[in-house]
C-alpha positions as CSV (number, residue, x, y, z in Angstrom):
1,M,0.0,0.0,0.0
2,R,1.2,3.5,-0.8
3,L,0.0,6.8,0.4
4,L,-0.1,9.1,-2.6
5,F,0.6,12.4,-0.9
6,I,2.4,15.2,-2.6
7,A,4.0,17.2,0.2
8,F,4.0,20.9,-0.2
9,S,5.3,23.7,2.0
10,C,3.4,26.8,1.3
11,S,6.2,29.0,2.8
12,L,8.5,27.6,0.1
13,L,6.3,26.9,-2.9
14,A,4.0,29.6,-4.1
15,S,2.0,27.1,-6.2
16,C,0.7,25.1,-3.2
17,H,-3.1,25.2,-3.3
18,V,-4.5,25.7,0.2
19,L,-8.0,26.4,1.5
20,D,-8.4,27.1,5.2
21,N,-4.7,26.0,5.7
22,R,-5.5,22.5,4.3
23,E,-3.7,20.8,1.3
24,V,-6.4,20.3,-1.4
25,S,-6.6,17.4,-3.8
26,E,-9.0,16.7,-6.6
27,I,-10.3,13.9,-8.8
28,R,-10.8,15.4,-12.2
29,G,-13.1,14.4,-15.1
30,V,-14.7,11.5,-13.3
31,T,-18.2,10.0,-13.4
32,I,-19.7,10.1,-9.9
33,I,-22.2,7.4,-8.9
34,D,-24.2,7.4,-5.6
35,A,-27.6,6.2,-4.5
36,V,-29.1,9.7,-4.0
37,N,-27.6,11.8,-6.8
38,G,-27.5,9.1,-9.4
39,I,-24.9,9.6,-12.2
40,R,-22.9,12.8,-12.6
41,E,-20.7,12.6,-15.6
42,N,-17.4,14.5,-16.2
43,H,-17.2,16.1,-12.8
44,T,-14.4,17.2,-10.5
45,V,-14.4,16.4,-6.8
46,V,-12.2,18.5,-4.5
47,F,-11.3,17.4,-1.0
48,A,-8.9,18.2,1.8
49,D,-8.3,16.3,5.0
50,D,-11.5,14.4,5.6
51,E,-14.0,16.6,3.8
52,I,-15.4,17.0,0.3
53,L,-15.0,20.7,-0.5
54,R,-16.4,21.2,-4.0
55,I,-18.0,19.3,-6.8
56,F,-18.4,20.9,-10.2
57,P,-18.5,20.1,-13.9
58,T,-15.0,19.6,-15.2
59,E,-15.4,22.2,-17.9
60,E,-14.7,24.7,-15.2
61,S,-11.1,25.6,-14.8
62,S,-8.9,24.6,-11.8
63,D,-5.3,25.5,-10.8
64,N,-5.0,22.7,-8.3
65,P,-1.5,21.0,-8.5
66,N,-2.7,17.8,-6.7
67,V,-4.8,16.3,-9.5
68,I,-5.9,12.6,-9.9
69,D,-7.0,11.9,-13.4
70,G,-10.5,10.5,-13.3
71,S,-11.3,10.5,-17.0
72,G,-12.9,7.2,-18.0
73,K,-13.2,6.2,-14.4
74,Y,-16.1,6.0,-11.9
75,L,-16.2,7.3,-8.3
76,I,-18.5,5.8,-5.7
77,P,-18.8,6.4,-1.9
78,G,-16.5,4.4,0.4
79,L,-18.1,1.0,1.0
80,W,-19.2,-0.5,4.3
81,D,-19.0,-4.1,5.4
82,F,-22.0,-4.0,7.7
83,H,-21.3,-7.3,9.5
84,V,-17.8,-8.2,10.6
85,H,-16.1,-9.7,13.6
86,L,-12.7,-8.0,14.0
87,T,-11.5,-10.3,16.9
88,Y,-13.1,-13.6,15.9
89,D,-9.8,-15.0,14.5
90,V,-6.8,-13.3,16.0
91,R,-4.6,-14.4,13.1
92,L,-6.5,-11.9,10.9
93,T,-7.2,-9.0,13.3
94,Q,-3.9,-7.1,12.6
95,A,-4.2,-7.6,8.8
96,M,-7.8,-6.5,8.6
97,P,-7.5,-2.7,8.2
98,E,-5.3,-2.9,5.1
99,L,-7.3,-5.8,3.7
100,F,-10.6,-3.9,4.0
101,L,-9.1,-0.7,2.6
102,S,-7.5,-2.5,-0.4
103,W,-11.0,-3.6,-1.4
104,G,-12.6,-0.2,-1.0
105,I,-14.2,-0.8,2.4
106,T,-13.8,2.4,4.4
107,S,-16.2,1.6,7.3
108,V,-17.1,-1.5,9.1
109,R,-19.7,-2.5,11.7
110,D,-18.4,-5.0,14.2
111,T,-21.4,-7.1,15.3
112,G,-19.9,-9.1,18.2
113,G,-16.8,-9.3,20.3
114,L,-16.0,-9.1,24.0
115,M,-15.3,-5.5,25.1
116,R,-11.8,-6.4,26.4
117,N,-10.9,-7.6,22.9
118,V,-12.8,-5.4,20.5
119,L,-12.4,-2.0,22.3
120,P,-8.6,-1.8,21.9
121,V,-8.9,-2.8,18.3
122,A,-11.6,-0.3,17.6
123,D,-9.8,2.5,19.4
124,S,-6.6,1.8,17.5
125,M,-8.4,1.8,14.1
126,N,-10.4,4.9,15.0
127,K,-7.5,7.0,16.4
128,E,-6.5,10.1,14.6
129,G,-4.2,9.5,11.7
130,A,-4.8,5.7,11.6
131,V,-4.8,4.2,8.0
132,S,-7.9,2.1,8.7
133,P,-11.6,1.9,8.1
134,R,-13.9,3.7,10.5
135,V,-15.2,1.2,13.1
136,Y,-18.6,1.0,14.7
137,F,-19.1,-1.8,17.3
138,A,-21.6,-3.5,19.5
139,G,-19.5,-5.3,22.1
140,P,-20.7,-8.8,23.0
141,L,-23.6,-10.7,21.7
142,L,-26.3,-10.4,24.4
143,D,-27.5,-13.9,24.8
144,G,-29.8,-15.8,27.2
145,N,-29.3,-18.1,30.2
146,L,-27.0,-20.1,27.9
147,V,-24.5,-18.5,25.5
148,V,-24.0,-19.9,22.0
149,Y,-20.5,-18.3,21.6
150,N,-19.2,-19.1,25.0
151,G,-15.6,-19.9,24.1
152,V,-16.0,-23.7,24.1
153,G,-15.3,-25.1,20.7
154,R,-15.8,-21.6,19.2
155,P,-14.7,-18.1,20.0
156,E,-16.1,-16.4,23.1
157,I,-18.0,-13.4,21.8
158,G,-21.3,-13.6,23.8
159,V,-22.4,-13.0,27.3
160,S,-25.3,-14.3,29.4
161,V,-28.1,-11.9,30.2
162,Q,-30.6,-13.7,32.4
163,T,-33.1,-11.1,33.8
164,P,-34.6,-7.8,32.8
165,D,-32.5,-6.1,35.5
166,E,-29.3,-7.6,34.2
167,A,-30.4,-6.5,30.7
168,R,-30.8,-2.9,31.7
169,E,-27.4,-2.8,33.5
170,A,-25.6,-4.6,30.7
171,V,-26.8,-2.0,28.1
172,K,-26.0,0.9,30.3
173,K,-22.5,-0.4,30.9
174,L,-21.9,-0.9,27.2
175,F,-23.2,2.6,26.5
176,N,-20.8,4.1,29.0
177,E,-18.0,2.1,27.4
178,G,-18.7,3.7,24.0
179,V,-20.5,1.1,21.9
180,S,-22.2,2.3,18.7
181,F,-25.2,-0.1,19.0
182,I,-26.2,-3.4,20.7
183,K,-26.7,-6.9,19.4
184,I,-29.3,-9.3,20.7
185,Y,-28.8,-13.0,20.2
186,E,-30.8,-16.1,19.8
187,L,-31.3,-17.6,23.2
188,T,-32.6,-14.4,24.8
189,S,-36.0,-14.7,26.5
190,P,-38.9,-12.4,25.5
191,E,-38.7,-10.6,28.9
192,V,-35.0,-9.9,28.5
193,F,-35.5,-8.9,24.9
194,N,-38.0,-6.4,25.9
195,A,-35.8,-4.9,28.6
196,L,-32.8,-4.7,26.2
197,V,-34.9,-2.9,23.6
198,G,-36.4,-0.6,26.1
199,V,-33.1,0.7,27.6
200,A,-31.4,0.9,24.2
201,D,-34.2,3.0,22.9
202,E,-33.9,5.3,26.0
203,L,-30.2,5.7,25.3
204,G,-30.6,6.2,21.6
205,L,-28.6,3.1,20.7
206,P,-29.5,1.3,17.4
207,I,-30.5,-2.4,18.0
208,D,-29.2,-5.3,15.9
209,S,-30.5,-8.8,16.4
210,H,-31.0,-12.3,15.4
211,V,-34.6,-13.2,15.9
212,P,-34.7,-14.9,19.3
213,L,-35.8,-18.5,19.1
214,S,-38.3,-17.8,21.9
215,M,-40.1,-15.2,19.6
216,R,-41.6,-14.8,16.2
217,A,-39.9,-12.6,13.6
218,S,-43.2,-10.6,13.2
219,V,-43.0,-9.7,16.9
220,A,-39.3,-9.2,17.5
221,G,-38.4,-7.7,14.1
222,P,-40.3,-4.5,14.2
223,Q,-38.7,-3.6,17.6
224,V,-35.1,-3.7,16.3
225,D,-33.3,-1.7,13.7
226,S,-31.5,-4.5,11.8
227,I,-31.7,-8.3,11.5
228,E,-28.8,-10.5,10.5
229,H,-28.7,-13.5,8.2
230,L,-32.5,-13.6,7.8
231,R,-32.1,-15.7,10.9
232,N,-35.2,-17.6,12.0
233,I,-37.5,-15.6,9.8
234,E,-38.3,-18.9,7.9
235,L,-39.9,-20.1,11.1
236,D,-42.5,-17.3,10.9
237,C,-43.2,-18.0,7.2
238,A,-44.5,-21.5,7.8
239,A,-48.2,-22.4,7.8
240,N,-47.7,-23.9,11.3
241,A,-45.7,-20.9,12.7
242,D,-47.6,-20.9,16.0
243,E,-47.0,-24.6,16.5
244,L,-43.3,-24.3,15.8
245,L,-43.0,-21.5,18.4
246,I,-44.7,-23.6,21.1
247,D,-42.4,-26.5,20.3
248,R,-39.3,-24.2,20.4
249,I,-40.3,-22.8,23.8
250,R,-40.6,-26.3,25.1
251,Q,-37.2,-27.2,23.8
252,L,-35.7,-24.0,25.1
253,E,-36.4,-25.4,28.6
254,N,-33.5,-27.6,27.7
255,P,-34.5,-30.9,29.5
256,K,-31.4,-32.6,27.9
257,G,-29.0,-30.2,29.5
258,L,-27.4,-29.1,26.2
259,S,-24.9,-26.4,25.8
260,G,-26.0,-23.1,24.2
261,A,-24.4,-24.0,20.9
262,E,-25.9,-27.5,21.0
263,L,-29.4,-26.2,21.9
264,R,-29.4,-23.7,19.1
265,A,-28.1,-26.2,16.6
266,S,-30.8,-28.7,17.7
267,L,-33.6,-26.2,17.1
268,H,-32.2,-25.1,13.7
269,S,-31.9,-28.7,12.7
270,S,-35.4,-29.7,13.8
271,Q,-37.3,-26.7,12.5
272,R,-35.5,-24.8,9.7
273,L,-36.0,-27.1,6.7
274,P,-39.4,-28.3,7.8
275,A,-40.5,-24.7,8.1
276,I,-39.2,-23.9,4.6
277,R,-41.0,-26.9,3.1
278,N,-44.2,-25.8,4.9
279,Y,-44.0,-22.3,3.5
280,D,-47.2,-20.3,3.4
281,E,-47.3,-17.4,1.0
282,F,-49.9,-15.4,2.9
283,Q,-48.3,-16.0,6.3
284,C,-44.9,-15.0,4.9
285,S,-46.3,-11.9,3.3
286,Q,-47.6,-10.8,6.7
287,T,-44.3,-11.4,8.3
288,I,-42.5,-9.5,5.6
289,K,-45.0,-6.6,6.0
290,S,-44.1,-6.4,9.7
291,L,-40.4,-6.0,8.8
292,S,-40.9,-3.2,6.3
293,K,-38.8,-0.7,8.4
294,T,-36.2,-3.1,9.7
295,L,-32.9,-3.2,7.8
296,M,-32.1,-6.7,6.6
297,V,-28.5,-7.8,6.4
298,P,-29.0,-11.2,4.7
299,T,-25.3,-12.1,4.4
300,L,-26.1,-14.1,1.2
301,R,-22.4,-14.6,0.8
302,L,-22.7,-16.8,3.9
303,N,-26.2,-18.2,3.6
304,S,-26.1,-19.0,-0.1
305,I,-22.3,-19.7,-0.4
306,A,-23.0,-22.9,-2.3
307,L,-24.7,-20.9,-5.1
308,N,-21.7,-18.6,-5.5
309,P,-18.6,-20.4,-4.1
310,P,-15.7,-18.0,-3.7
311,Y,-13.2,-20.9,-4.0
312,E,-14.4,-21.5,-7.6
313,K,-13.7,-17.9,-8.8
314,D,-10.8,-16.9,-10.9
315,D,-9.5,-14.3,-8.4
316,W,-9.9,-16.5,-5.3
317,N,-6.2,-17.6,-5.1
318,D,-5.0,-14.0,-5.6
319,A,-7.3,-12.8,-2.8
320,L,-6.1,-15.6,-0.6
321,S,-2.5,-14.7,-1.2
322,K,-3.0,-11.4,0.7
323,L,-4.0,-13.3,3.9
324,P,-1.6,-14.2,6.7
325,T,0.2,-17.4,5.7
326,S,-1.5,-19.8,8.3
327,V,-5.0,-18.6,7.3
328,Q,-4.1,-18.7,3.6
329,A,-3.0,-22.3,3.7
330,Q,-5.9,-23.5,5.8
331,W,-8.5,-21.8,3.7
332,F,-7.0,-23.0,0.4
333,L,-7.2,-26.6,1.6
334,E,-10.8,-26.1,2.8
335,G,-11.7,-24.6,-0.6
336,E,-10.2,-27.6,-2.4
337,R,-12.0,-30.0,-0.1
338,R,-15.3,-28.3,-0.9
339,K,-14.7,-28.3,-4.6
340,A,-14.1,-32.0,-4.5
341,A,-17.2,-32.8,-2.3
342,P,-20.6,-33.6,-3.7
343,T,-23.1,-30.8,-3.8
344,G,-25.1,-30.7,-0.5
345,D,-28.6,-29.7,0.2
346,L,-29.3,-26.3,-1.4
347,T,-32.7,-25.8,0.2
348,F,-31.6,-23.1,2.7
349,A,-29.3,-21.4,0.2
350,E,-32.0,-21.1,-2.4
351,W,-34.6,-20.1,0.3
352,S,-32.3,-17.2,1.5
353,L,-32.1,-15.9,-2.1
354,S,-35.8,-16.3,-2.6
355,L,-36.7,-14.6,0.7
356,T,-34.4,-11.7,-0.1
357,K,-36.2,-11.3,-3.4
358,Q,-39.6,-11.3,-1.8
359,M,-38.5,-8.8,0.8
360,Y,-36.9,-6.5,-1.8
361,E,-40.1,-6.6,-3.9
362,S,-42.1,-5.6,-0.8
363,G,-39.8,-2.6,-0.1
364,V,-37.8,-4.0,2.9
365,P,-34.5,-2.1,3.1
366,F,-31.1,-3.9,2.9
367,G,-27.6,-3.5,4.2
368,A,-24.6,-5.4,2.8
369,G,-22.6,-7.5,5.3
370,T,-20.5,-10.6,5.2
371,D,-19.8,-12.1,8.6
372,V,-16.0,-11.7,8.1
373,P,-14.1,-13.9,8.8
374,I,-16.6,-16.8,9.2
375,N,-16.9,-19.4,6.5
376,L,-14.0,-18.4,4.3
377,S,-14.9,-14.7,4.3
378,I,-11.9,-12.8,3.2
379,P,-11.9,-9.3,4.7
380,G,-12.9,-6.8,2.0
381,Y,-13.1,-9.3,-0.9
382,S,-16.2,-11.0,0.4
383,L,-18.2,-7.7,0.5
384,H,-18.0,-7.7,-3.3
385,S,-19.5,-11.2,-3.4
386,E,-22.3,-10.0,-1.2
387,L,-23.0,-7.2,-3.7
388,E,-23.1,-9.8,-6.5
389,M,-25.6,-11.9,-4.5
390,L,-27.8,-8.9,-3.7
391,V,-28.0,-8.2,-7.5
392,R,-28.7,-11.9,-8.1
393,A,-31.6,-11.6,-5.7
394,G,-33.2,-8.8,-7.6
395,L,-31.6,-5.5,-6.4
396,T,-30.3,-3.2,-9.2
397,P,-26.6,-2.4,-9.0
398,I,-27.2,1.1,-7.7
399,E,-29.5,-0.4,-5.0
400,A,-26.7,-2.9,-4.0
401,I,-24.3,0.0,-3.8
402,A,-26.8,1.8,-1.6
403,A,-26.8,-1.3,0.7
404,A,-23.1,-0.8,1.2
405,T,-23.1,3.0,1.4
406,L,-26.3,4.9,2.1
407,K,-28.2,2.4,4.2
408,P,-25.4,1.9,6.7
409,A,-25.0,5.6,7.1
410,Q,-28.8,6.0,7.7
411,Y,-28.7,3.2,10.3
412,F,-26.3,5.3,12.4
413,S,-28.1,8.6,11.5
414,L,-24.9,9.6,9.7
415,E,-26.5,10.4,6.3
416,E,-25.6,14.1,6.7
417,T,-21.9,13.2,6.7
418,M,-21.6,9.8,5.0
419,G,-23.2,7.6,2.3
420,T,-23.1,9.8,-0.7
421,I,-20.6,12.0,-2.5
422,D,-21.6,15.6,-1.6
423,V,-20.0,18.8,-0.5
424,G,-19.4,18.8,3.2
425,K,-19.4,15.0,3.6
426,R,-16.5,12.9,4.7
427,A,-13.8,12.1,2.1
428,D,-14.4,8.3,1.8
429,M,-14.5,7.3,-1.9
430,V,-13.5,4.5,-4.2
431,L,-12.2,5.2,-7.8
432,L,-13.1,2.4,-10.2
433,D,-11.7,1.5,-13.6
434,A,-15.1,0.3,-14.9
435,D,-18.8,1.1,-14.5
436,P,-20.4,-0.8,-11.6
437,L,-23.9,0.0,-13.0
438,N,-23.1,-2.1,-16.1
439,D,-21.8,-5.0,-14.0
440,I,-21.7,-5.0,-10.2
441,Q,-18.5,-7.1,-10.3
442,N,-16.8,-3.9,-11.4
443,T,-16.8,-2.7,-7.8
444,K,-13.6,-4.9,-7.6
445,R,-12.0,-2.9,-10.4
446,I,-10.4,-0.5,-8.0
447,S,-7.9,2.2,-9.1
448,L,-7.4,3.8,-5.7
449,V,-9.2,4.4,-2.4
450,I,-9.7,7.6,-0.5
451,S,-10.1,7.0,3.2
452,K,-10.5,9.9,5.7
453,G,-9.1,12.1,2.9
454,Q,-6.0,9.9,2.5
455,V,-5.3,8.7,-1.0
456,L,-4.3,5.1,-1.0
457,E,-3.0,2.8,-3.8
458,F,-2.5,-0.9,-3.4
């Protein structure tokens, strides 16, 4: 990675172009694309530090010495990966900032990590002058009496919240420690869920969630701001949704003494595919209607990976080569193993794509996230696979770009400063060599990245 700065001293060089004592750069003659302004051809974008200062038709003259030639290129806002885990695999944590930036991801939302692990990483990435994406984080998964991600056989990224009083104290503590939002997990009881939602609303914290297994999506979903993986929505789209809930509540009493991970896996195994096979169009339309204002982060790259395997793509080995050696070797072998294995059951993969399409056609909003680094998710690279899958599900390329730019900004009420390319907004942008509206895969055709006003070339 290179920082493409031209250092000028205005006391020595009269030609140095400065506005408000800031060194000014511009991208000249570029086609700008964003989800609000649409397409602006042959424009010049002027920026300094972390702010876009001017945007004007290139026919106007400019005497700026710091010019990036944007002719024949396309400029989009900096991308978000709206579902990452920075501390899930410690082998990748240190490499993630550069990996994300190299693929045009200038902001990330960390959706689960213990505070003692994630806070130092977030602070380091967010500190002034850091060459890193911006980080927004939830802290730990707020789970139930049992915890799915309890550190036994999988990373420890969840905590137990057993009572409404504990819920209120947990959220207040996280708020005081600086989290950007909270995340509610699958073994949470309805009483604890309601308490978590109540105090988060009081504190102005956005709420992310898996639909708790003790609740229906049409009840829990409208109370939160985002839902991950379409998780457990299929259970509310079945003709016998009420019966399934009664059976889940019985199983959640855990008479067999299962661990949190075992209990969740047992419920998914016993109900997910039967629910999909018992799909009821009217029931599902009512569920989708209830979720009309809840941002969906379907992680199709994860849910439907068998329909778009990364390890079968021409650029997979090149993307792998940028990972730390131990991860690179392990993931290469896993990719080869999967390529040689028979095709498994595609029911859930196809269902996830179909449900996304139904939701999109009903006007449900979408955010683009990947679950980095779970299930061979290369930081940065996998976000582009997610955009491909969103388009495959029915979104237009500009709507997929919105899911990775505008919608994340709106989630955090940051649309006045992020999400589009406008004067006064933060200088997070990606310069592309090809038009992403012609082919969404062109979001990978990256010429350079501007992050926090810093011009980066990889």
